[in-house]
C-alpha positions in Angstrom: 104.9 87.1 73.8 105.0 89.6 76.6 103.4 88.6 79.9 103.1 92.2 81.1 103.9 95.7 80.2 107.4 97.0 80.9 107.2 99.7 83.6 110.5 101.6 83.9 109.3 103.6 87.0 109.0 100.4 89.0 112.3 99.2 87.7 114.1 102.4 88.8 112.3 102.4 92.2 113.3 98.8 92.8 117.0 99.3 91.9 117.2 102.4 94.1 115.6 100.7 97.1 117.8 97.6 96.6 120.9 99.8 96.5 119.8 101.4 99.8 119.3 98.0 101.3 122.8 96.9 100.1 124.2 100.1 101.5 122.9 99.4 105.0 123.6 95.6 104.8 127.2 96.4 104.1 127.3 98.7 107.1 125.6 96.0 109.3 128.2 93.4 108.2 131.1 95.8 109.0 132.3 96.1 105.4 132.1 99.9 105.5 130.7 102.7 107.6 127.4 104.4 106.4 126.0 107.5 108.0 122.5 107.1 109.3 121.2 109.8 106.9 122.8 108.5 103.7 119.7 106.6 102.6 117.4 109.7 102.7 118.8 111.5 99.6 119.2 108.2 97.8 115.6 107.0 98.3 114.0 110.5 97.8 116.1 111.1 94.6 115.4 107.6 93.3 111.7 107.9 93.9 111.6 111.3 92.1 113.5 109.7 89.2 111.1 106.7 89.2 108.1 109.1 89.1 109.7 111.0 86.2 110.3 107.7 84.3 106.7 106.6 84.9 105.4 109.9 83.6 107.5 109.7 80.5 106.4 106.1 80.0 102.7 107.1 80.4 103.1 110.0 77.9 104.7 107.7 75.3 102.0 105.1 75.7 99.2 107.6 75.5 100.7 109.1 72.4 101.0 105.7 70.7 97.5 104.6 71.6 96.5 101.6 73.6 96.6 98.1 72.2 93.3 96.6 71.6 91.7 99.7 70.2 90.1 99.6 66.8 92.2 101.2 64.1 91.1 103.2 61.0 90.2 100.1 59.1 87.9 98.7 61.8 90.2 95.9 62.7 91.7 95.4 66.2 95.2 96.6 66.7 96.4 93.0 67.3 95.2 91.9 63.9 92.1 90.0 64.9 88.5 90.5 63.6 
């Protein structure tokens, strides 16, 4: 049983922001040198990709219909009543 809907836009945004954090954490620890402007294209590109993933997800969910709506036979989509 799913506890919540899968939202790929939030997943992509989380991964990209985590990567930006790891990038600067490695710089702060002295593992490598990171230019100050390196996170800007990473975050902006990642947020654009997350927005695109969210729009595709919304389009797919709208096309399939929402769970809980009555089907053609008058029964709920989840099989009850």
